[in-house]
DRENTI-858388 format. One record per residue: residue in three letters; z, y, x of N, C-alpha, C, CB in turn. Coordinates in nm, 4 decimals. Atoms other than C-alpha are relative to their C-alpha. Glycine has a CB too. Layout:
+------+----------+----------+----------+----------+----------+----------+----------+----------+----------+----------+----------+----------+
: type :      nc3 :      nc2 :      nc1 :     cac3 :     cac2 :     cac1 :      cc3 :      cc2 :      cc1 :     cbc3 :     cbc2 :     cbc1 :
+------+----------+----------+----------+----------+----------+----------+----------+----------+----------+----------+----------+----------+
:  ALA :        Z :        Y :        X :        Z :        Y :        X :        Z :        Y :        X :        Z :        Y :        X :
...
+------+----------+----------+----------+----------+----------+----------+----------+----------+----------+----------+----------+----------+
***
This chain:
+------+----------+----------+----------+----------+----------+----------+----------+----------+----------+----------+----------+----------+
: type :      nc3 :      nc2 :      nc1 :     cac3 :     cac2 :     cac1 :      cc3 :      cc2 :      cc1 :     cbc3 :     cbc2 :     cbc1 :
+------+----------+----------+----------+----------+----------+----------+----------+----------+----------+----------+----------+----------+
:  MET :   0.1285 :   0.0485 :   0.0311 :  10.9305 :  15.3080 :   6.3625 :  -0.0016 :  -0.1443 :  -0.0405 :  -0.0869 :   0.0205 :   0.1118 :
:  THR :   0.0040 :   0.1409 :   0.0456 :  10.8563 :  14.9914 :   6.1732 :  -0.1244 :  -0.0672 :   0.0779 :  -0.0170 :  -0.0089 :  -0.1686 :
:  PHE :   0.1119 :   0.0661 :  -0.0545 :  10.6135 :  14.7229 :   6.2915 :  -0.1253 :   0.0436 :  -0.0703 :   0.0173 :  -0.1466 :  -0.0077 :
:  ASP :   0.1204 :  -0.0395 :   0.0691 :  10.3695 :  14.8229 :   6.0198 :  -0.0452 :   0.1389 :   0.0367 :   0.0203 :  -0.0087 :  -0.1462 :
:  GLU :   0.0301 :  -0.1325 :  -0.0481 :  10.3889 :  15.1912 :   6.1272 :  -0.0688 :  -0.0096 :   0.1321 :   0.1249 :   0.0844 :   0.0107 :
:  TYR :   0.0604 :   0.0148 :  -0.1306 :  10.3179 :  15.0870 :   6.4862 :  -0.1438 :  -0.0565 :  -0.0190 :   0.0881 :  -0.0939 :   0.0919 :
:  GLN :   0.1241 :   0.0635 :   0.0173 :  10.0257 :  14.8614 :   6.3679 :  -0.1047 :   0.1039 :  -0.0515 :   0.0156 :  -0.1189 :  -0.0957 :
:  LYS :   0.0915 :  -0.1020 :   0.0529 :   9.8639 :  15.1482 :   6.1733 :  -0.0375 :   0.1038 :   0.1015 :   0.0607 :   0.0675 :  -0.1179 :
:  GLN :   0.0236 :  -0.0962 :  -0.1033 :   9.8930 :  15.3868 :   6.4628 :  -0.0758 :  -0.0653 :   0.1133 :   0.1304 :   0.0600 :   0.0488 :
:  ALA :   0.0664 :   0.0722 :  -0.1117 :   9.7884 :  15.1327 :   6.7323 :  -0.1463 :  -0.0265 :  -0.0255 :   0.0693 :  -0.1318 :   0.0260 :
:  ILE :   0.1375 :   0.0381 :   0.0303 :   9.4727 :  15.0202 :   6.5557 :  -0.0987 :   0.1204 :   0.0051 :  -0.0047 :  -0.0652 :  -0.1383 :
:  LEU :   0.0866 :  -0.1159 :  -0.0130 :   9.3488 :  15.3799 :   6.5609 :  -0.0676 :   0.0119 :   0.1391 :   0.0805 :   0.1245 :  -0.0281 :
:  THR :   0.0565 :  -0.0140 :  -0.1391 :   9.2900 :  15.3379 :   6.9355 :  -0.0973 :  -0.1158 :   0.0329 :   0.1172 :   0.0025 :   0.1073 :
:  ASP :   0.0897 :   0.1096 :  -0.0207 :   9.0809 :  15.0229 :   6.8905 :  -0.1525 :   0.0468 :   0.0122 :   0.0181 :  -0.0995 :  -0.1167 :
:  SER :   0.1375 :  -0.0463 :  -0.0214 :   8.7271 :  15.0672 :   7.0302 :  -0.0937 :  -0.0723 :  -0.1044 :  -0.0467 :  -0.0299 :   0.1518 :
:  PHE :   0.0852 :   0.0686 :   0.0951 :   8.5930 :  14.8263 :   6.7514 :   0.0390 :   0.0397 :  -0.1463 :   0.0111 :  -0.1547 :   0.0210 :
:  ASP :  -0.0384 :  -0.0579 :   0.1257 :   8.7516 :  15.0355 :   6.4653 :   0.1021 :  -0.0792 :  -0.0763 :  -0.1172 :   0.0181 :  -0.0824 :
:  GLY :  -0.1062 :   0.0792 :   0.0626 :   9.0119 :  14.7687 :   6.3764 :  -0.0279 :  -0.0578 :  -0.1356 :   0.1168 :   0.0802 :  -0.0109 :
:  LYS :   0.0365 :   0.0602 :   0.1272 :   8.8203 :  14.6298 :   6.0832 :   0.0174 :  -0.1507 :   0.0087 :  -0.1450 :   0.0363 :  -0.0387 :
:  THR :  -0.0078 :   0.1461 :  -0.0014 :   8.8638 :  14.2674 :   5.9728 :  -0.1346 :  -0.0526 :   0.0467 :   0.0379 :  -0.0578 :  -0.1415 :
:  VAL :   0.1156 :   0.0503 :  -0.0666 :   8.6193 :  14.0676 :   6.1763 :   0.0081 :  -0.1612 :   0.0075 :  -0.0096 :   0.0669 :   0.1448 :
:  ASP :  -0.0020 :   0.1401 :  -0.0214 :   8.5093 :  13.7069 :   6.2230 :   0.0527 :  -0.0359 :   0.1316 :  -0.1304 :  -0.0551 :  -0.0164 :
:  ILE :  -0.0654 :   0.0355 :  -0.1238 :   8.6923 :  13.5137 :   6.4924 :  -0.1020 :  -0.0256 :   0.1089 :   0.0884 :  -0.1213 :  -0.0194 :
:  ASP :   0.0949 :   0.0224 :  -0.1085 :   8.3614 :  13.4552 :   6.6854 :  -0.0650 :   0.1351 :   0.0382 :  -0.1091 :  -0.1057 :  -0.0423 :
:  SER :   0.0575 :  -0.1332 :  -0.0307 :   8.2886 :  13.8351 :   6.7019 :   0.0465 :   0.0454 :   0.1371 :   0.0404 :   0.1054 :  -0.1081 :
:  HIS :  -0.0398 :  -0.0555 :  -0.1308 :   8.3031 :  14.0251 :   7.0337 :   0.1320 :   0.0691 :  -0.0138 :  -0.1059 :   0.0978 :   0.0550 :
:  ALA :  -0.1272 :  -0.0779 :   0.0179 :   8.5824 :  14.2407 :   6.8913 :   0.1193 :  -0.0961 :   0.0006 :  -0.0021 :   0.0834 :  -0.1360 :
:  PHE :  -0.1143 :   0.0887 :   0.0053 :   8.8090 :  13.9453 :   6.8137 :   0.0167 :  -0.0688 :   0.1315 :  -0.0142 :  -0.1015 :  -0.1115 :
:  ILE :  -0.0055 :   0.0695 :  -0.1275 :   8.7269 :  13.7567 :   7.1313 :   0.0597 :   0.0878 :   0.1100 :  -0.1389 :  -0.0462 :   0.0400 :
:  SER :  -0.0500 :  -0.0982 :  -0.1009 :   8.7964 :  14.0691 :   7.3427 :   0.1555 :   0.0165 :  -0.0203 :  -0.0771 :   0.1443 :  -0.0159 :
:  LYS :  -0.1414 :  -0.0109 :   0.0261 :   9.1386 :  14.0950 :   7.1777 :   0.0787 :  -0.1289 :   0.0371 :   0.0205 :   0.0334 :  -0.1462 :
:  LEU :  -0.0548 :   0.1265 :  -0.0447 :   9.2150 :  13.7255 :   7.2301 :   0.0135 :  -0.0126 :   0.1485 :  -0.0822 :  -0.1089 :  -0.0489 :
:  LEU :  -0.0062 :   0.0027 :  -0.1551 :   9.1299 :  13.7478 :   7.5987 :   0.0902 :   0.1112 :   0.0533 :  -0.1467 :   0.0180 :   0.0648 :
:  GLY :  -0.0890 :  -0.0968 :  -0.0415 :   9.3124 :  14.0714 :   7.6247 :   0.1479 :  -0.0422 :  -0.0075 :  -0.0234 :   0.1174 :  -0.0775 :
:  LEU :  -0.1334 :   0.0468 :   0.0177 :   9.6265 :  13.9144 :   7.4895 :   0.0364 :  -0.1001 :   0.1085 :   0.0162 :  -0.0606 :  -0.1367 :
:  VAL :  -0.0314 :   0.0992 :  -0.1102 :   9.6038 :  13.6236 :   7.7370 :   0.0115 :   0.0737 :   0.1300 :  -0.1108 :  -0.1126 :   0.0124 :
:  GLY :  -0.0049 :  -0.0718 :  -0.1295 :   9.5334 :  13.8663 :   8.0228 :   0.1268 :   0.0750 :   0.0158 :  -0.1158 :   0.0955 :   0.0142 :
:  GLU :  -0.1174 :  -0.0818 :  -0.0110 :   9.8248 :  14.0968 :   7.9452 :   0.1240 :  -0.0927 :   0.0089 :   0.0099 :   0.0985 :  -0.1213 :
:  SER :  -0.1077 :   0.1052 :  -0.0130 :  10.0535 :  13.7899 :   7.8987 :   0.0101 :  -0.0445 :   0.1426 :  -0.0283 :  -0.1243 :  -0.0914 :
:  GLY :   0.0094 :   0.0336 :  -0.1433 :   9.9425 :  13.6855 :   8.2406 :   0.0537 :   0.1003 :   0.0926 :  -0.1363 :  -0.0234 :   0.0364 :
:  GLU :  -0.0545 :  -0.1094 :  -0.0879 :  10.0237 :  14.0240 :   8.3873 :   0.1550 :   0.0013 :  -0.0086 :  -0.0591 :   0.1436 :  -0.0438 :
:  VAL :  -0.1480 :   0.0044 :   0.0104 :  10.3849 :  13.9947 :   8.2501 :   0.0486 :  -0.1143 :   0.0932 :   0.0485 :  -0.0239 :  -0.1537 :
:  ALA :  -0.0411 :   0.1137 :  -0.0883 :  10.4089 :  13.6499 :   8.4230 :  -0.0117 :   0.0412 :   0.1483 :  -0.0898 :  -0.1285 :  -0.0280 :
:  GLU :   0.0263 :  -0.0367 :  -0.1358 :  10.2563 :  13.7913 :   8.7396 :   0.1086 :   0.0939 :   0.0567 :  -0.1359 :   0.0647 :   0.0088 :
:  LYS :  -0.1017 :  -0.0949 :  -0.0430 :  10.5171 :  14.0705 :   8.7569 :   0.1282 :  -0.0814 :   0.0373 :   0.0296 :   0.1079 :  -0.1149 :
:  PHE :  -0.1166 :   0.0866 :  -0.0372 :  10.7914 :  13.8035 :   8.7447 :  -0.0206 :  -0.0875 :   0.1237 :   0.0339 :  -0.0903 :  -0.1156 :
:  LYS :   0.0300 :   0.0844 :  -0.1153 :  10.6189 :  13.5870 :   8.9948 :   0.0220 :   0.0754 :   0.1293 :  -0.1433 :  -0.0512 :  -0.0067 :
:  LYS :  -0.0208 :  -0.0855 :  -0.1120 :  10.6180 :  13.8705 :   9.2353 :   0.1530 :   0.0368 :   0.0322 :  -0.0789 :   0.1248 :  -0.0256 :
:  ILE :  -0.1455 :  -0.0217 :  -0.0207 :  10.9831 :  13.9427 :   9.1772 :   0.0679 :  -0.1146 :   0.0644 :   0.0680 :   0.0279 :  -0.1287 :
:  PHE :  -0.0588 :   0.1197 :  -0.0635 :  11.0721 :  13.5876 :   9.2631 :  -0.0556 :  -0.0242 :   0.1407 :  -0.0259 :  -0.1237 :  -0.0870 :
:  ARG :   0.0617 :   0.0272 :  -0.1283 :  10.8251 :  13.5566 :   9.5509 :   0.0369 :   0.0995 :   0.1009 :  -0.1455 :  -0.0054 :  -0.0117 :
:  ASP :  -0.0128 :  -0.1085 :  -0.0935 :  10.8733 :  13.8936 :   9.7142 :   0.1434 :   0.0569 :   0.0099 :  -0.0952 :   0.1083 :  -0.0386 :
:  LYS :  -0.1293 :  -0.0645 :   0.0016 :  11.2235 :  13.9981 :   9.6105 :   0.1152 :  -0.0917 :  -0.0239 :   0.0012 :   0.1030 :  -0.1003 :
:  GLY :  -0.1011 :   0.0985 :   0.0181 :  11.4139 :  13.6743 :   9.5861 :   0.0636 :  -0.0014 :  -0.1373 :   0.1018 :   0.0190 :   0.0995 :
:  GLY :  -0.0462 :   0.0021 :   0.1398 :  11.4503 :  13.7173 :   9.2117 :   0.0790 :   0.1177 :  -0.0383 :   0.0798 :  -0.1188 :  -0.0260 :
:  LYS :  -0.0754 :  -0.1210 :   0.0238 :  11.6182 :  14.0588 :   9.2335 :  -0.0851 :   0.1020 :  -0.0652 :   0.0570 :   0.0539 :   0.1266 :
:  ILE :   0.0803 :  -0.0874 :   0.0812 :  11.4782 :  14.2780 :   8.9570 :   0.0596 :   0.1410 :   0.0091 :  -0.0066 :  -0.0506 :  -0.1473 :
:  THR :  -0.0445 :  -0.1362 :  -0.0122 :  11.4901 :  14.6520 :   8.9874 :  -0.0319 :   0.0809 :  -0.1362 :  -0.0713 :   0.0668 :   0.1269 :
:  SER :   0.0316 :  -0.0842 :   0.1162 :  11.4760 :  14.9311 :   8.7230 :  -0.1519 :   0.0279 :  -0.0071 :   0.0797 :   0.1342 :   0.0072 :
:  ALA :   0.1422 :  -0.0265 :  -0.0114 :  11.1197 :  15.0055 :   8.8500 :  -0.0778 :  -0.1186 :  -0.0572 :  -0.0397 :   0.0266 :   0.1477 :
:  ASP :   0.0589 :   0.1296 :   0.0457 :  11.0252 :  14.6348 :   8.7860 :   0.0027 :   0.0006 :  -0.1527 :   0.0805 :  -0.1269 :   0.0584 :
:  ILE :  -0.0234 :   0.0081 :   0.1466 :  11.1705 :  14.6549 :   8.4390 :  -0.0948 :   0.0992 :  -0.0740 :   0.1529 :   0.0327 :  -0.0341 :
:  GLU :   0.0926 :  -0.1062 :   0.0569 :  10.9700 :  14.9762 :   8.3661 :  -0.1408 :  -0.0525 :  -0.0054 :   0.0027 :   0.1325 :   0.0861 :
:  GLU :   0.1325 :   0.0502 :   0.0008 :  10.6450 :  14.8092 :   8.4745 :  -0.0176 :  -0.1187 :  -0.0879 :  -0.0405 :  -0.0322 :   0.1335 :
:  ILE :   0.0053 :   0.1092 :   0.0916 :  10.7214 :  14.4982 :   8.2743 :  -0.0076 :   0.0493 :  -0.1432 :   0.1185 :  -0.0890 :   0.0190 :
:  SER :  -0.0012 :  -0.0603 :   0.1305 :  10.7891 :  14.7120 :   7.9697 :  -0.1431 :   0.0482 :  -0.0363 :   0.1019 :   0.1172 :  -0.0038 :
:  LYS :   0.1461 :  -0.0380 :   0.0259 :  10.4346 :  14.8579 :   8.0034 :  -0.0801 :  -0.1137 :  -0.0399 :  -0.0656 :   0.0613 :   0.1213 :
:  GLU :   0.0835 :   0.1145 :   0.0264 :  10.2854 :  14.5175 :   8.0132 :   0.0335 :  -0.0670 :  -0.1338 :   0.0133 :  -0.0991 :   0.1122 :
:  LEU :  -0.0452 :   0.0479 :   0.1245 :  10.4897 :  14.4021 :   7.7206 :  -0.0577 :   0.0816 :  -0.1208 :   0.1498 :   0.0022 :  -0.0001 :
:  GLY :   0.0630 :  -0.0884 :   0.1004 :  10.3617 :  14.7052 :   7.5250 :  -0.1474 :  -0.0372 :  -0.0147 :   0.0146 :   0.1512 :   0.0406 :
:  ASP :   0.1437 :   0.0324 :   0.0137 :  10.0045 :  14.5932 :   7.6040 :  -0.0095 :  -0.1349 :  -0.0757 :  -0.0729 :  -0.0080 :   0.1442 :
:  VAL :  -0.0063 :   0.1271 :   0.0818 :  10.0901 :  14.2419 :   7.4710 :   0.0232 :   0.0262 :  -0.1488 :   0.1137 :  -0.0918 :   0.0522 :
:  LEU :  -0.0314 :  -0.0384 :   0.1394 :  10.2264 :  14.4058 :   7.1561 :  -0.1275 :   0.0607 :  -0.0580 :   0.1232 :   0.1031 :  -0.0082 :
:  TRP :   0.1159 :  -0.0639 :   0.0535 :   9.9122 :  14.6131 :   7.1184 :  -0.1096 :  -0.0999 :  -0.0440 :  -0.0542 :   0.0950 :   0.1017 :
:  TYR :   0.0951 :   0.1058 :   0.0337 :   9.6792 :  14.3096 :   7.1420 :   0.0404 :  -0.0849 :  -0.1121 :  -0.0236 :  -0.0842 :   0.1135 :
:  THR :  -0.0447 :   0.0795 :   0.1094 :   9.8975 :  14.1102 :   6.9092 :  -0.0217 :   0.0779 :  -0.1358 :   0.1496 :  -0.0380 :   0.0215 :
:  SER :   0.0131 :  -0.0798 :   0.1217 :   9.8928 :  14.3946 :   6.6577 :  -0.1467 :   0.0126 :  -0.0356 :   0.0642 :   0.1398 :   0.0172 :
:  ALA :   0.1430 :  -0.0088 :   0.0252 :   9.5090 :  14.4350 :   6.6875 :  -0.0512 :  -0.1345 :  -0.0570 :  -0.0762 :   0.0377 :   0.1313 :
:  MET :   0.0492 :   0.1216 :   0.0474 :   9.4538 :  14.0660 :   6.6362 :   0.0555 :  -0.0242 :  -0.1478 :   0.0399 :  -0.1137 :   0.0992 :
:  ALA :  -0.0567 :   0.0043 :   0.1349 :   9.6843 :  14.0771 :   6.3281 :  -0.0862 :   0.0812 :  -0.0991 :   0.1450 :   0.0541 :   0.0015 :
:  CYS :   0.0838 :  -0.0887 :   0.0824 :   9.4784 :  14.3658 :   6.1879 :  -0.1306 :  -0.0754 :  -0.0358 :  -0.0317 :   0.1364 :   0.0769 :
:  TYR :   0.1288 :   0.0661 :   0.0181 :   9.1519 :  14.1721 :   6.2391 :   0.0140 :  -0.1183 :  -0.0980 :  -0.0555 :  -0.0485 :   0.1370 :
:  LEU :  -0.0216 :   0.1092 :   0.0886 :   9.3036 :  13.8779 :   6.0535 :   0.0556 :   0.0405 :  -0.1314 :   0.0866 :  -0.0960 :   0.0613 :
:  GLY :  -0.0494 :  -0.0489 :   0.1251 :   9.4286 :  14.0947 :   5.7732 :   0.1549 :  -0.0307 :  -0.0202 :  -0.0838 :  -0.0627 :  -0.1132 :
:  LEU :  -0.1400 :   0.0316 :   0.0054 :   9.7926 :  14.0218 :   5.8633 :   0.0845 :   0.1220 :   0.0302 :   0.0322 :  -0.1112 :   0.0956 :
:  SER :  -0.0988 :  -0.1083 :  -0.0291 :  10.0895 :  14.2615 :   5.8648 :   0.0912 :  -0.0417 :   0.1119 :   0.0845 :   0.0352 :  -0.1255 :
:  LEU :  -0.0880 :   0.0173 :  -0.1157 :  10.2791 :  14.2850 :   6.1938 :   0.1458 :  -0.0142 :  -0.0518 :  -0.0141 :   0.1226 :   0.1010 :
:  GLU :  -0.1339 :   0.0109 :   0.0597 :  10.5922 :  14.3322 :   5.9835 :   0.0247 :  -0.1350 :  -0.0560 :   0.0193 :   0.1019 :  -0.1074 :
:  ASP :  -0.0085 :   0.1384 :   0.0580 :  10.5336 :  14.0077 :   5.7940 :   0.0122 :  -0.1048 :   0.1103 :  -0.1261 :  -0.0316 :  -0.0880 :
:  ILE :  -0.0021 :   0.0928 :  -0.1150 :  10.4642 :  13.8251 :   6.1205 :   0.1436 :  -0.0023 :   0.0526 :  -0.1033 :   0.0441 :   0.1145 :
:  ALA :  -0.1304 :  -0.0087 :  -0.0572 :  10.7917 :  13.9510 :   6.2649 :   0.1097 :  -0.0598 :  -0.0915 :   0.0301 :   0.1435 :   0.0310 :
:  ASN :  -0.0980 :   0.0478 :   0.0949 :  10.9948 :  13.8725 :   5.9504 :  -0.0110 :  -0.1532 :  -0.0073 :  -0.0212 :   0.0661 :  -0.1404 :
:  ASN :   0.0150 :   0.1432 :   0.0065 :  10.8478 :  13.5236 :   5.9251 :   0.0447 :  -0.0703 :   0.1226 :  -0.1375 :  -0.0343 :  -0.0266 :
:  ASN :  -0.0483 :   0.0622 :  -0.1361 :  10.9167 :  13.4489 :   6.2947 :   0.1550 :  -0.0023 :  -0.0026 :  -0.0535 :   0.0896 :   0.1343 :
:  LEU :  -0.1461 :   0.0018 :   0.0021 :  11.2809 :  13.5540 :   6.2460 :   0.0534 :  -0.1035 :  -0.0968 :   0.0539 :   0.1366 :  -0.0363 :
:  THR :  -0.0386 :   0.1121 :   0.0835 :  11.3140 :  13.3282 :   5.9475 :  -0.0110 :  -0.1363 :   0.0603 :  -0.0777 :   0.0019 :  -0.1180 :
:  LYS :   0.0247 :   0.1246 :  -0.0651 :  11.1702 :  13.0455 :   6.1411 :   0.1076 :  -0.0293 :   0.1098 :  -0.1408 :   0.0018 :   0.0600 :
:  VAL :  -0.0876 :   0.0261 :  -0.1106 :  11.3884 :  13.0913 :   6.4558 :   0.1462 :  -0.0035 :  -0.0505 :  -0.0193 :   0.1070 :   0.1106 :
:  HIS :  -0.1427 :   0.0127 :   0.0568 :  11.7122 :  13.1483 :   6.2473 :   0.0152 :  -0.1371 :  -0.0601 :   0.0319 :   0.1117 :  -0.1127 :
:  SER :  -0.0123 :   0.1298 :   0.0625 :  11.6397 :  12.8308 :   6.0572 :   0.0152 :  -0.1078 :   0.1092 :  -0.1230 :  -0.0288 :  -0.0907 :
:  ARG :  -0.0204 :   0.0966 :  -0.1120 :  11.5966 :  12.6343 :   6.3774 :   0.1355 :   0.0084 :   0.0641 :  -0.1032 :   0.0214 :   0.1062 :
:  LYS :  -0.1324 :  -0.0170 :  -0.0611 :  11.9201 :  12.7753 :   6.5209 :   0.0993 :  -0.0604 :  -0.0905 :   0.0340 :   0.1476 :   0.0272 :
:  SER :  -0.1006 :   0.0455 :   0.0985 :  12.1162 :  12.6999 :   6.2039 :  -0.0050 :  -0.1543 :  -0.0125 :  -0.0254 :   0.0678 :  -0.1410 :
:  ARG :   0.0098 :   0.1451 :   0.0063 :  11.9866 :  12.3409 :   6.2098 :   0.0125 :  -0.0631 :   0.1340 :  -0.1280 :  -0.0412 :  -0.0619 :
:  GLY :  -0.0165 :   0.0563 :  -0.1429 :  12.0404 :  12.2930 :   6.5837 :  -0.1296 :  -0.0506 :   0.0537 :   0.1040 :  -0.1177 :   0.0049 :
:  GLN :   0.1318 :   0.0449 :  -0.0504 :  11.6694 :  12.2611 :   6.6514 :  -0.0629 :   0.0988 :   0.0892 :  -0.0932 :  -0.0289 :  -0.1121 :
:  THR :   0.0666 :  -0.1023 :  -0.0870 :  11.6123 :  12.5310 :   6.9106 :  -0.0574 :  -0.0669 :   0.1243 :   0.1013 :   0.1135 :   0.0425 :
:  LYS :   0.0597 :   0.0652 :  -0.1159 :  11.5304 :  12.2723 :   7.1807 :  -0.0933 :  -0.1037 :  -0.0514 :   0.1061 :  -0.0619 :   0.0943 :
:  GLY :   0.1023 :   0.0944 :   0.0371 :  11.2533 :  12.0161 :   7.1796 :  -0.1369 :   0.0643 :  -0.0155 :   0.0383 :  -0.0681 :  -0.1265 :
:  SER :   0.1316 :  -0.0520 :   0.0104 :  10.8940 :  12.0542 :   7.0954 :  -0.0511 :  -0.0236 :  -0.1425 :  -0.0918 :  -0.0638 :   0.1048 :
:  GLY :   0.0579 :   0.0102 :   0.1332 :  10.6778 :  12.0924 :   6.7891 :   0.0178 :   0.1239 :  -0.0728 :   0.0580 :  -0.1111 :  -0.0771 :
:  ASP :  -0.0026 :  -0.1257 :   0.0800 :  10.5933 :  12.3754 :   6.5604 :   0.0928 :  -0.0094 :  -0.1196 :  -0.1407 :   0.0350 :  -0.0489 :
:  ASN :  -0.0715 :   0.0208 :   0.1190 :  10.7685 :  12.2317 :   6.2654 :   0.1358 :  -0.0794 :   0.0130 :  -0.0894 :  -0.0684 :  -0.0913 :
:  ARG :  -0.1230 :   0.0718 :  -0.0286 :  11.1105 :  12.1326 :   6.3921 :   0.1142 :   0.0623 :  -0.0683 :   0.0263 :  -0.0065 :   0.1455 :
+------+----------+----------+----------+----------+----------+----------+----------+----------+----------+----------+----------+----------+
***
């Protein structure tokens, strides 16, 4: 499955029909908050692994984290749809950026355009 195939299937489950919307719409804001919330759930899973299990991760932990990462992907995909962006293009552009940083020795530091 490609990212674009995933995006086409995932948006069919959107309660706001996945149409392009303004960024101040309820549909867009709900996706933005959903993305932040699901990202927080990923972090929360790791917090509990470190707090409660001394940093020892189990296969059950990995399975639960995988579910949360899937939710992050869904919200990212929906936001991309709302903005008229292709998830495939986003992924390809990101790889171009990070490969360029690596080849130039710029993987550390801060700033978007390093």
